[in-house]
Backbone as CSV, one residue per row, in Angstrom:
resi,resn,N_x,N_y,N_z,CA_x,CA_y,CA_z,C_x,C_y,C_z
1,MET,-20.438,7.094,22.396,-20.123,7.767,21.177,-19.898,6.758,20.015
2,LEU,-19.184,6.058,19.870,-19.028,4.995,18.763,-20.250,4.318,18.326
3,GLU,-21.202,4.204,19.340,-22.528,3.383,19.141,-23.250,4.098,17.934
4,GLN,-23.041,5.352,17.717,-23.746,6.283,16.751,-23.394,5.702,15.288
5,ILE,-22.114,5.055,15.144,-21.695,4.769,13.758,-22.028,3.268,13.383
6,ASP,-22.756,3.274,12.131,-23.223,2.102,11.538,-22.126,1.556,10.740
7,TRP,-21.392,0.523,11.158,-20.181,0.185,10.266,-20.481,-0.584,9.122
8,THR,-21.903,-1.113,9.293,-22.264,-1.688,7.948,-22.366,-0.745,6.703
9,ARG,-22.244,0.426,6.764,-22.608,1.317,5.743,-21.429,1.465,4.850
10,ARG,-21.616,1.387,3.565,-20.511,1.291,2.659,-19.618,2.618,2.665
11,TRP,-20.216,3.574,3.064,-19.437,4.876,3.020,-18.216,4.961,4.031
12,TYR,-18.121,3.776,4.981,-17.256,3.636,5.795,-16.166,2.820,5.375
13,ASP,-16.191,1.949,4.404,-15.474,1.156,3.917,-13.912,1.479,4.000
14,SER,-13.705,2.676,3.717,-12.319,3.051,3.526,-11.530,3.181,4.790
15,VAL,-12.365,3.428,5.867,-11.633,3.467,7.224,-11.888,2.471,8.143
16,ARG,-12.911,1.530,7.617,-13.221,0.545,8.541,-11.774,-0.313,8.981
17,PRO,-10.809,-0.616,8.158,-9.684,-1.559,8.631,-9.003,-0.811,9.966
18,ALA,-8.907,0.605,9.600,-8.257,1.348,10.508,-9.017,1.281,11.935
19,PHE,-10.276,1.370,11.945,-11.093,1.189,13.195,-10.869,-0.325,13.659
20,ASP,-10.964,-1.341,12.944,-10.563,-2.675,13.379,-9.041,-2.691,14.181
21,ARG,-8.024,-1.867,13.615,-6.969,-1.761,14.508,-7.052,-1.375,16.007
22,ILE,-8.284,-0.653,16.064,-8.367,0.042,17.321,-9.412,-0.584,18.261
23,GLY,-10.417,-0.960,17.647,-11.533,-1.553,18.408,-12.283,-0.413,19.157
24,ASN,-13.197,-0.676,19.831,-14.115,0.086,20.468,-13.914,0.232,22.121
25,ASP,-12.873,-0.680,22.613,-12.663,-0.426,24.095,-11.512,0.189,24.496
26,PHE,-11.617,1.493,24.722,-10.605,2.351,24.899,-11.027,3.885,25.676
27,GLY,-10.055,4.275,26.412,-10.168,5.503,27.165,-10.542,6.666,26.339
28,SER,-9.416,7.626,25.952,-9.642,8.778,25.178,-9.386,8.391,23.684
29,VAL,-9.850,9.151,22.730,-9.626,9.022,21.267,-8.087,9.313,21.123
30,SER,-7.502,10.058,21.746,-5.894,10.267,21.408,-5.233,8.854,21.739
31,GLU,-5.615,8.322,22.722,-4.897,6.959,23.169,-5.169,5.800,22.544
32,ALA,-6.627,5.809,21.775,-6.950,4.747,20.894,-6.309,5.231,19.506
33,LEU,-6.175,6.383,19.032,-5.557,6.485,17.795,-4.130,6.088,17.842
34,ASN,-3.342,6.672,19.136,-1.969,6.161,19.254,-1.782,4.709,19.266
35,ALA,-2.632,4.038,19.784,-2.524,2.287,19.774,-2.664,2.032,18.267
36,GLY,-3.813,2.622,17.799,-4.056,2.090,16.164,-2.782,2.403,15.194
37,ALA,-1.921,3.574,15.435,-0.879,4.104,14.838,0.424,3.268,15.082
38,ALA,0.318,2.585,16.197,1.734,1.720,16.651,2.161,0.985,15.476
39,GLY,3.456,1.120,15.092,4.094,0.251,14.049,3.870,0.840,12.664
40,LEU,3.018,1.794,12.504,2.833,2.366,10.923,3.998,3.320,10.601
41,GLY,4.657,3.825,11.392,5.879,4.883,11.306,5.141,6.061,10.677
42,LEU,3.913,6.569,11.224,3.454,7.934,10.613,4.381,9.205,10.904
43,GLN,4.548,9.969,10.083,5.121,11.236,10.241,4.607,12.363,9.946
44,ASN,4.988,13.401,10.110,4.483,14.643,9.625,5.406,15.033,8.403
45,ALA,5.296,16.139,7.629,6.013,16.243,6.451,7.249,16.662,6.797
46,SER,7.935,17.066,7.990,9.026,17.260,8.481,9.889,16.144,8.993
47,GLY,9.221,14.926,8.821,9.684,13.716,9.389,9.747,13.416,10.827
48,GLN,8.772,14.199,11.448,8.686,14.018,12.993,7.522,12.814,13.229
49,PRO,7.958,12.027,14.153,6.840,11.018,14.460,5.260,11.576,14.685
50,LEU,4.359,11.286,14.146,2.974,11.707,14.554,2.519,11.003,15.499
51,ARG,1.745,12.062,16.625,1.326,11.480,17.768,-0.009,12.357,17.901
52,PHE,-1.141,11.643,18.530,-2.257,12.132,18.889,-2.274,12.647,20.369
53,VAL,-2.467,13.966,20.343,-2.337,14.455,21.935,-3.707,15.095,22.001
54,PRO,-3.846,15.484,23.508,-5.151,15.991,23.874,-5.262,17.488,23.371
55,GLN,-6.344,17.831,22.983,-6.575,19.367,22.589,-5.783,20.433,23.124
56,SER,-5.843,20.005,24.717,-5.451,20.969,25.730,-3.898,21.221,25.267
57,ASP,-3.145,20.194,24.572,-1.825,20.650,24.201,-1.431,21.546,23.020
58,LEU,-2.412,22.023,22.359,-2.487,23.142,21.431,-2.141,24.338,22.027
59,PRO,-0.977,24.982,21.878,-0.657,26.279,22.754,-1.929,27.369,22.133
60,GLU,-2.153,28.133,22.981,-3.185,29.211,22.815,-2.514,30.114,21.685
61,GLY,-3.434,30.738,20.591,-3.055,31.393,19.687,-2.238,30.880,18.713
62,GLN,-1.960,29.480,18.711,-1.284,28.763,17.605,-2.253,28.126,16.602
63,ALA,-2.069,28.131,15.477,-3.028,27.531,14.449,-2.987,25.862,14.666
64,TYR,-3.888,25.267,14.558,-3.955,23.776,14.409,-2.938,23.095,13.643
65,GLU,-3.130,23.491,12.210,-2.185,22.955,11.085,-0.591,23.223,11.370
66,GLN,-0.538,24.538,11.981,0.756,24.907,12.105,1.620,23.965,13.320
67,PHE,0.866,23.699,14.214,1.112,22.982,15.514,1.678,21.606,14.813
68,ILE,0.770,21.067,13.943,1.121,19.696,13.407,2.299,19.759,12.620
69,GLY,2.330,20.626,11.816,3.578,20.821,11.127,4.748,21.126,11.585
70,ALA,4.810,21.600,12.921,5.838,22.015,13.472,6.241,20.813,14.443
71,THR,5.252,20.212,15.147,5.553,19.141,16.333,5.513,17.614,15.919
72,GLY,4.570,17.438,14.898,4.024,16.298,14.463,2.709,15.650,15.474
73,CYS,2.355,16.628,16.402,1.226,16.317,17.244,0.049,16.798,16.806
74,VAL,-1.029,15.918,16.728,-2.396,16.291,16.351,-3.247,16.556,17.470
75,PRO,-3.722,17.608,17.877,-4.634,17.884,18.887,-5.950,17.117,18.642
76,THR,-6.573,16.361,19.646,-7.557,15.480,19.269,-8.642,15.606,20.419
77,ARG,-9.718,15.883,20.255,-10.846,16.031,21.164,-11.707,14.309,21.296
78,ASP,-12.299,14.352,22.339,-12.862,13.307,22.586,-14.319,13.192,21.871
79,ASN,-14.189,13.345,20.476,-15.606,13.270,19.538,-15.320,12.766,18.449
80,LEU,-16.591,12.397,17.672,-16.346,11.863,16.444,-15.606,12.484,15.420
81,HIS,-15.931,13.839,15.210,-15.092,14.573,14.299,-13.681,14.303,14.508
82,ASP,-12.941,14.286,15.539,-11.678,13.976,15.665,-11.143,12.480,15.534
83,PHE,-12.241,11.727,15.932,-12.112,10.285,15.716,-11.795,9.909,14.362
84,PHE,-12.803,10.457,13.472,-12.948,10.169,12.063,-11.446,10.739,11.296
85,ASN,-11.102,11.979,11.978,-10.028,12.723,11.306,-8.814,11.517,11.615
86,GLY,-8.517,10.981,12.851,-7.490,10.116,13.171,-7.433,8.896,12.311
87,LEU,-8.815,8.176,11.955,-8.807,7.072,11.213,-8.469,7.414,9.732
88,VAL,-8.537,8.584,9.043,-8.077,9.031,8.025,-6.494,9.137,8.007
89,TRP,-5.994,9.643,9.027,-4.549,9.646,9.297,-4.049,8.336,9.062
90,LEU,-4.847,7.204,9.782,-3.990,5.867,9.632,-4.415,5.370,8.352
91,THR,-5.380,5.760,7.705,-5.642,5.217,6.329,-4.970,5.555,5.072
92,PHE,-4.932,7.184,5.106,-4.165,7.771,4.218,-3.136,8.849,4.638
93,PRO,-2.096,8.146,5.079,-0.893,9.173,6.015,-0.380,10.202,4.941
94,ARG,0.015,9.688,3.860,0.671,10.596,2.942,-0.112,11.691,2.542
95,ILE,-1.253,11.326,2.174,-2.328,12.511,1.645,-2.673,13.476,2.693
96,LYS,-2.721,13.048,4.029,-2.769,13.776,5.187,-1.740,14.701,5.392
97,GLN,-0.537,14.068,5.325,0.715,14.763,5.606,0.904,15.967,4.342
98,ARG,0.471,15.638,3.295,0.648,16.727,2.309,-0.180,17.780,2.213
99,LEU,-1.462,17.546,2.853,-2.580,18.537,3.022,-1.893,19.409,4.379
100,ASN,-1.680,18.832,5.394,-0.997,19.600,6.486,-0.069,20.421,6.118
101,ALA,0.993,19.949,5.302,2.093,20.767,4.739,1.710,21.970,4.103
102,LEU,0.572,21.783,3.180,0.153,23.056,2.175,-0.441,24.065,3.180
103,GLN,-1.231,23.554,4.113,-2.103,24.403,4.978,-1.036,25.107,5.933
104,ALA,-0.290,24.486,6.437,0.903,25.201,7.334,1.682,25.899,6.656
105,ALA,2.116,25.654,5.202,2.813,26.765,4.706,2.152,27.893,4.053
106,GLN,0.935,27.885,4.008,-0.151,28.954,3.512,-0.467,29.903,4.850
107,ILE,-0.362,29.383,5.961,-0.506,29.975,7.316,0.845,30.769,7.429
108,ALA,1.829,30.150,7.217,3.291,30.869,7.442,3.364,32.145,6.505
109,LEU,2.800,31.870,5.276,2.799,32.888,4.383,1.757,34.110,4.671
110,ALA,0.598,33.818,5.098,-0.355,35.151,5.028,-0.860,34.954,6.341
111,GLY,-0.635,33.998,7.489,-1.147,34.195,8.566,-2.546,33.355,8.768
112,VAL,-3.274,33.229,9.770,-4.460,32.674,9.887,-5.561,33.555,9.251
113,GLY,-5.504,34.796,9.536,-6.694,35.648,8.964,-8.077,35.166,8.873
114,LYS,-9.159,36.113,8.398,-10.384,35.986,8.345,-10.693,35.049,7.078
115,SER,-9.841,35.090,5.841,-10.026,34.309,4.592,-8.821,33.422,4.664
116,ARG,-8.953,32.293,4.211,-7.928,31.069,3.964,-7.174,31.516,2.703
117,GLY,-7.681,32.189,1.897,-7.137,32.075,0.530,-7.450,30.688,-0.199
118,PRO,-7.389,30.890,-1.553,-7.778,29.699,-2.439,-6.896,28.616,-2.251
119,ALA,-5.909,28.530,-2.154,-4.943,27.247,-1.934,-5.230,26.649,-0.434
120,ARG,-5.470,27.372,0.490,-5.797,26.642,1.931,-7.481,26.308,1.909
121,ASP,-8.002,27.153,1.312,-9.410,26.785,1.214,-9.698,25.478,0.556
122,ALA,-8.869,25.117,-0.548,-8.999,24.188,-1.329,-8.500,22.904,-0.390
123,ALA,-7.478,23.057,0.159,-6.880,21.994,1.209,-7.874,21.568,2.253
124,THR,-8.542,22.787,2.867,-9.581,22.454,3.812,-10.679,21.775,3.474
125,ILE,-11.192,22.206,2.294,-12.277,21.477,1.775,-12.143,20.069,1.446
126,PHE,-10.906,19.661,1.038,-10.347,18.285,0.841,-10.347,17.379,1.936
127,ASP,-9.687,18.286,2.932,-9.496,17.532,4.226,-10.926,16.867,4.825
128,GLU,-11.883,17.877,4.875,-12.932,17.914,5.692,-14.075,17.001,4.822
129,ASN,-14.178,17.338,3.537,-15.393,16.897,2.811,-15.200,16.192,1.579
130,ALA,-14.089,15.549,1.134,-13.501,15.095,-0.019,-13.955,13.698,0.071
131,ALA,-14.412,13.053,-1.358,-14.460,11.780,-1.567,-13.412,11.660,-2.795
132,LEU,-12.654,10.282,-2.980,-11.956,10.140,-4.048,-12.629,9.301,-4.957
133,LEU,-12.759,9.313,-6.302,-13.505,8.628,-7.110,-12.266,8.069,-8.181
134,VAL,-11.874,6.661,-8.080,-10.988,5.955,-8.767,-11.471,5.720,-9.944
135,VAL,-11.092,6.061,-11.104,-11.695,5.708,-12.592,-10.707,4.856,-13.400
136,ARG,-11.156,3.886,-14.057,-10.292,3.278,-14.970,-10.248,4.150,-16.106
137,ASP,-8.802,3.779,-16.629,-8.356,4.665,-17.789,-8.908,4.147,-19.009
138,SER,-10.353,4.521,-19.274,-11.128,3.728,-20.486,-12.361,4.730,-20.666
139,GLU,-12.498,4.883,-22.071,-13.492,5.646,-22.534,-14.921,5.390,-21.696
140,PRO,-15.562,4.365,-21.476,-16.640,4.294,-20.659,-16.710,5.007,-19.207
141,ALA,-15.540,4.820,-18.671,-15.166,5.517,-17.449,-15.083,6.998,-17.577
142,ARG,-14.763,7.330,-18.402,-14.422,8.741,-18.955,-15.974,9.338,-19.226
143,GLU,-16.574,8.704,-19.835,-17.901,9.075,-20.184,-18.818,9.260,-18.942
144,LEU,-18.624,8.361,-18.041,-19.320,8.540,-16.799,-19.023,9.694,-15.996
145,VAL,-17.555,9.903,-15.795,-17.341,11.187,-15.312,-17.766,12.631,-15.817
146,ASP,-17.769,12.309,-17.001,-18.186,13.472,-17.845,-19.800,13.809,-17.647
147,ALA,-20.667,12.703,-17.520,-21.948,12.816,-16.941,-22.091,13.420,-15.232
148,LEU,-21.260,12.930,-14.660,-21.103,13.437,-13.283,-20.785,15.079,-13.262
149,ARG,-19.910,15.361,-14.071,-19.439,16.729,-14.042,-20.589,17.672,-14.633
150,GLY,-21.227,17.054,-15.516,-22.388,17.631,-16.143,-23.653,17.529,-15.521
151,HIS,-23.706,16.925,-14.338,-24.843,16.860,-13.318,-25.955,16.019,-14.234
152,ARG,-25.466,15.149,-14.916,-26.677,14.327,-15.794,-26.615,12.957,-14.755
153,TRP,-27.279,13.130,-13.643,-27.531,12.204,-12.206,-27.784,10.927,-12.859
154,THR,-28.960,11.041,-13.627,-29.471,9.561,-14.041,-28.671,8.844,-14.716
155,GLU,-28.129,9.394,-15.746,-27.237,8.917,-16.689,-25.907,8.088,-15.827
156,ALA,-25.531,9.067,-14.881,-24.232,8.569,-14.322,-24.678,7.743,-13.410
157,LEU,-25.516,7.802,-12.548,-25.708,7.015,-11.434,-26.685,6.069,-11.453
158,PHE,-27.532,5.891,-12.588,-28.707,5.164,-12.447,-28.461,4.184,-13.901
159,ASP,-28.419,4.914,-14.985,-27.952,4.141,-16.196,-26.782,3.489,-16.331
160,ARG,-25.879,4.090,-15.766,-24.372,3.544,-15.832,-24.012,2.695,-14.209
161,ARG,-24.936,2.504,-13.572,-24.643,2.041,-12.266,-23.790,0.732,-12.143
162,ALA,-24.046,-0.139,-13.249,-23.163,-1.401,-13.356,-21.413,-1.070,-13.480
163,GLN,-21.060,0.108,-13.594,-19.639,0.403,-13.823,-19.329,0.699,-12.282
164,PHE,-19.948,1.072,-11.403,-19.294,1.102,-10.125,-18.849,-0.344,-9.548
165,GLY,-17.695,-0.344,-9.249,-16.980,-1.438,-8.615,-16.366,-2.045,-9.818
166,THR,-16.402,-1.878,-11.059,-15.759,-2.465,-12.175,-14.929,-1.425,-12.757
167,ASP,-15.293,-0.142,-13.246,-14.781,0.995,-13.667,-14.615,1.913,-12.930
168,ILE,-15.364,2.052,-11.587,-15.505,3.299,-10.855,-15.583,2.877,-9.442
169,GLN,-14.503,3.459,-8.726,-14.714,3.026,-7.282,-14.489,4.151,-6.325
170,PRO,-15.597,4.648,-5.450,-15.362,5.721,-4.646,-14.987,5.429,-3.321
171,TRP,-13.989,6.446,-2.798,-13.433,6.023,-1.477,-13.663,7.282,-0.741
172,LEU,-14.344,7.401,0.478,-14.664,8.727,1.223,-13.082,8.969,1.898
173,PHE,-13.002,10.257,2.004,-11.653,10.634,2.492,-12.108,11.825,3.804
174,GLY,-12.864,12.870,3.507,-13.299,13.782,4.365,-13.877,13.471,5.873
175,HIS,-13.018,13.966,6.890,-13.752,13.254,8.192,-14.988,13.966,8.570
176,ALA,-14.893,15.294,8.286,-16.162,15.837,8.374,-17.658,15.352,7.710
177,LEU,-17.307,14.735,6.465,-18.168,14.017,5.538,-18.465,12.690,6.395
178,MET,-17.641,12.001,6.846,-18.008,10.954,7.642,-18.685,11.234,8.914
179,GLU,-18.349,12.265,9.629,-19.213,12.442,10.803,-20.871,12.906,10.475
180,LYS,-20.948,13.615,9.215,-22.248,13.933,8.986,-23.049,12.700,8.494
181,LEU,-22.107,11.707,8.018,-22.990,10.377,7.420,-23.310,9.447,8.722
182,VAL,-23.187,9.898,9.889,-23.505,9.289,11.166,-24.976,9.162,11.096
183,ALA,-25.571,10.176,10.650,-27.139,10.552,10.390,-27.218,10.828,9.073
184,PRO,-27.495,9.790,8.374,-27.315,9.911,6.702,-28.678,10.566,6.491
185,ARG,-28.272,11.655,5.299,-29.415,12.273,4.936,-29.056,12.347,3.114
186,LYS,-30.270,12.311,2.326,-30.048,12.151,0.958,-29.305,13.381,0.282
187,ALA,-29.308,14.513,0.765,-28.723,15.717,0.384,-27.221,15.888,0.664
188,ILE,-26.562,15.057,1.540,-25.112,15.044,1.962,-24.461,14.633,0.776
189,THR,-23.491,15.645,0.412,-22.767,15.830,-1.035,-21.109,16.055,-0.829
190,ALA,-20.465,15.083,-1.244,-18.937,15.143,-1.259,-18.445,16.193,-2.436
191,HIS,-17.115,16.600,-1.903,-16.423,17.329,-3.092,-15.689,16.244,-3.513
192,THR,-15.947,15.895,-4.841,-15.262,14.548,-5.206,-13.980,14.936,-6.156
193,ARG,-12.865,14.293,-6.034,-11.945,14.314,-6.728,-11.463,12.994,-7.649
194,VAL,-11.342,13.141,-8.717,-11.244,12.234,-9.849,-9.828,11.674,-10.052
195,LEU,-9.552,10.299,-9.696,-8.113,9.917,-9.972,-8.229,8.613,-10.905
196,VAL,-7.610,8.904,-11.986,-7.456,7.838,-13.124,-6.604,6.737,-12.875
197,ALA,-7.093,5.586,-13.038,-6.039,4.376,-12.575,-5.873,3.414,-13.682
198,PRO,-4.719,2.820,-13.816,-4.794,1.818,-14.896,-5.312,0.569,-14.445
199,ASP,-5.771,-0.310,-15.502,-6.598,-1.828,-15.265,-6.004,-2.442,-14.038
200,ALA,-4.431,-2.386,-13.946,-3.886,-3.234,-12.876,-4.436,-2.980,-11.456
201,TYR,-4.712,-1.666,-11.253,-5.305,-1.242,-10.233,-6.314,-2.046,-9.601
202,PHE,-7.394,-2.388,-10.371,-8.652,-2.966,-10.343,-8.351,-4.350,-9.802
203,VAL,-7.414,-4.919,-9.731,-7.096,-6.399,-9.551,-6.309,-6.375,-8.230
204,LEU,-6.007,-5.306,-7.617,-5.438,-5.148,-6.422,-6.386,-5.499,-5.170
205,ASP,-5.609,-6.086,-3.915,-6.636,-6.139,-2.821,-6.598,-4.937,-2.143
206,TRP,-7.419,-4.625,-1.173,-7.900,-3.525,-0.473,-6.733,-2.616,-0.073
207,SER,-5.681,-3.346,0.595,-4.556,-2.702,1.056,-3.745,-2.143,-0.152
208,ALA,-3.541,-2.849,-0.945,-2.594,-2.519,-2.115,-3.234,-1.091,-3.043
209,GLN,-4.581,-1.346,-2.896,-5.298,-0.213,-3.591,-5.345,1.052,-2.727
210,ARG,-5.520,0.975,-1.492,-5.227,2.016,-0.475,-3.953,2.669,-0.548
211,ARG,-3.009,1.797,-0.508,-1.491,2.260,-0.812,-1.413,3.078,-2.193
212,TRP,-1.883,2.450,-3.313,-1.634,3.204,-4.542,-2.262,4.673,-4.708
213,ILE,-3.682,4.658,-3.984,-4.346,5.864,-4.002,-3.428,6.845,-3.167
214,ASP,-3.124,6.490,-1.767,-2.240,7.279,-0.922,-0.914,7.912,-1.620
215,GLU,-0.290,7.205,-2.244,0.663,7.524,-2.946,0.525,8.364,-3.994
216,ALA,-0.470,8.013,-5.006,-0.751,8.791,-6.233,-1.161,10.190,-5.861
217,VAL,-2.268,10.471,-4.926,-2.704,11.576,-4.606,-1.782,12.426,-3.831
218,ALA,-1.039,11.926,-2.949,-0.097,12.666,-2.449,0.986,13.337,-3.213
219,ALA,1.472,12.525,-4.442,2.284,12.962,-5.449,1.606,14.273,-6.045
220,GLU,0.352,14.025,-6.280,-0.277,15.115,-7.107,-0.231,16.468,-6.126
221,LEU,-0.598,16.035,-5.015,-0.553,17.231,-3.969,0.755,18.156,-3.963
222,ALA,1.682,17.222,-3.892,3.077,17.669,-3.827,3.715,18.550,-5.241
223,ALA,2.774,18.328,-6.217,3.165,18.830,-7.396,2.451,20.181,-7.528
224,GLY,1.489,20.540,-6.606,0.840,21.491,-6.526,-0.596,21.688,-7.223
225,ASP,-1.130,20.337,-7.463,-2.322,20.229,-8.232,-3.557,20.322,-7.228
226,LEU,-3.897,21.220,-6.517,-5.023,21.296,-5.898,-5.761,22.649,-6.003
227,THR,-6.949,22.643,-6.471,-7.553,23.862,-6.524,-9.295,23.572,-6.328
228,THR,-9.975,24.406,-5.881,-11.312,23.979,-5.869,-12.175,23.569,-6.982
229,ALA,-11.555,24.168,-8.255,-12.054,23.783,-9.418,-11.958,22.183,-9.739
230,ALA,-11.076,21.476,-9.111,-10.567,19.940,-9.221,-11.701,19.236,-8.669
231,PHE,-12.773,19.861,-7.978,-13.725,19.054,-7.188,-15.028,19.028,-8.228
232,THR,-15.756,17.781,-7.932,-17.134,17.620,-8.812,-18.120,17.293,-7.573
233,PRO,-19.274,17.824,-7.656,-20.197,17.403,-6.260,-20.726,15.654,-6.505
234,LEU,-20.845,15.198,-5.593,-21.242,13.707,-5.635,-22.135,13.569,-4.343
235,GLN,-23.451,13.341,-4.622,-24.370,12.883,-3.299,-24.033,11.508,-2.807
236,VAL,-23.385,11.419,-1.543,-23.012,10.071,-1.374,-23.990,9.048,-1.248
237,LEU,-25.285,9.223,-0.800,-26.333,8.245,-0.869,-26.770,7.760,-2.154
238,GLY,-26.362,8.652,-3.371,-26.672,8.260,-4.564,-25.856,7.448,-5.157
239,ILE,-24.627,7.156,-4.381,-23.462,6.128,-5.194,-24.333,4.849,-5.250
240,PRO,-24.147,4.317,-6.496,-25.006,2.904,-6.741,-24.515,1.743,-5.633
241,GLY,-25.652,1.171,-5.011,-25.307,0.159,-3.832,-25.122,0.848,-2.544
242,TRP,-24.997,1.961,-2.266,-24.821,2.567,-0.928,-26.040,2.979,-0.363
243,HIS,-27.002,3.075,-0.825,-28.411,3.182,-0.042,-29.541,2.474,-0.703
244,GLU,-30.642,2.370,0.201,-31.823,1.716,-0.462,-32.561,2.248,-1.310
245,GLY,-33.434,1.740,-2.291,-34.616,2.366,-2.835,-34.009,3.449,-3.994
246,GLN,-32.806,2.944,-4.518,-32.324,3.914,-5.611,-32.841,3.459,-7.077
247,ASP,-34.079,3.616,-7.403,-34.638,3.468,-8.811,-34.706,4.934,-9.181
248,ALA,-35.140,5.029,-10.504,-35.377,6.117,-11.334,-35.910,7.342,-10.555
249,ALA,-36.824,7.139,-9.883,-37.501,8.370,-9.093,-36.579,8.811,-8.094
250,PHE,-35.579,8.129,-7.629,-34.792,8.393,-6.591,-34.000,9.530,-7.050
251,TYR,-33.384,9.067,-8.282,-32.459,10.111,-8.873,-33.340,11.511,-9.486
252,ALA,-34.470,11.298,-9.608,-35.353,12.473,-10.244,-35.559,13.491,-9.291
253,ASP,-35.098,13.158,-8.210,-35.558,14.246,-7.124,-34.476,15.369,-7.275
254,THR,-35.090,16.550,-7.887,-34.239,17.730,-8.270,-33.888,18.635,-7.188
255,THR,-34.402,18.135,-5.964,-33.955,18.907,-4.812,-32.726,18.591,-4.430
256,VAL,-32.236,17.416,-4.685,-30.962,16.694,-4.195,-30.297,16.766,-5.465
257,PHE,-30.694,16.045,-6.629,-29.905,15.816,-7.744,-30.080,17.015,-8.676
258,ARG,-29.485,18.112,-8.707,-29.876,19.570,-9.104,-29.334,19.215,-10.508
259,PRO,-29.934,20.056,-11.523,-29.320,20.103,-12.808,-28.091,21.227,-12.657
260,LYS,-27.329,21.181,-13.818,-26.041,22.056,-13.536,-26.557,23.511,-13.974
261,ARG,-26.153,24.522,-13.089,-26.404,25.930,-13.430,-25.808,26.306,-14.718
262,VAL,-26.724,27.093,-15.418,-26.253,27.609,-16.861,-25.975,29.022,-16.686
263,ASN,-24.777,29.604,-16.843,-24.424,31.113,-16.717,-25.412,31.752,-17.840
264,ALA,-25.946,32.923,-17.310,-26.733,33.721,-18.315,-25.860,34.368,-19.101
265,ALA,-26.156,34.602,-20.435,-25.337,35.165,-21.296,-25.288,36.963,-20.979
266,SER,-23.929,37.375,-21.174,-23.625,38.690,-20.746,-24.329,39.800,-21.870
């Protein structure tokens, strides 16, 4: 299973240290994740210790998110999807905790149902397919974000590519997104949430940056700041330095880098 993952790819930078805690010599995915979580003191929103358990431990008829919120147990299958989910728990535990609490609360209010509703829908999209874009609190960084939101892809990702790593820093979060990138395609797109950071953030080491992101986003979620409108699309292979052949023609491919839709006048 793990031999499918190319750990040299930049899009796995956010969870690679969590993988290094585990290694690739283990039995089940749940056992490996519990070993990686040892000593981290992970908890659910109710303060219960977080444990990764076999999928068969999930009672029939009980929602996955509700079970985690009630027990601290994360049902885990032996597949890449759940493996990446566990790595994200090990990397961003506070964000995962808040997302789970939000989803569990929505299920308690409205049940599972055929439709998730806007709040739970936003939480699910975040959990499965989000990237976090940390941007410096500066005018040039805001201009790049405006270009992204306006789908001015060549300006944002080619003309301003030197800002990535200095003013702009992407971190993948969604575990389904990571799974899709095992077989990378140009069109794979993240739902991206922008997080403004002070200058001091950009001189921190990886561990301190990770903690800052985890705390900052979790605080925003706790304040109720989550809607689908908060996301902007970003093609992962278009992130400067994350793929080969990123010349002007690469970004001129309008089948992938599509212009923003303009609503017709009523």
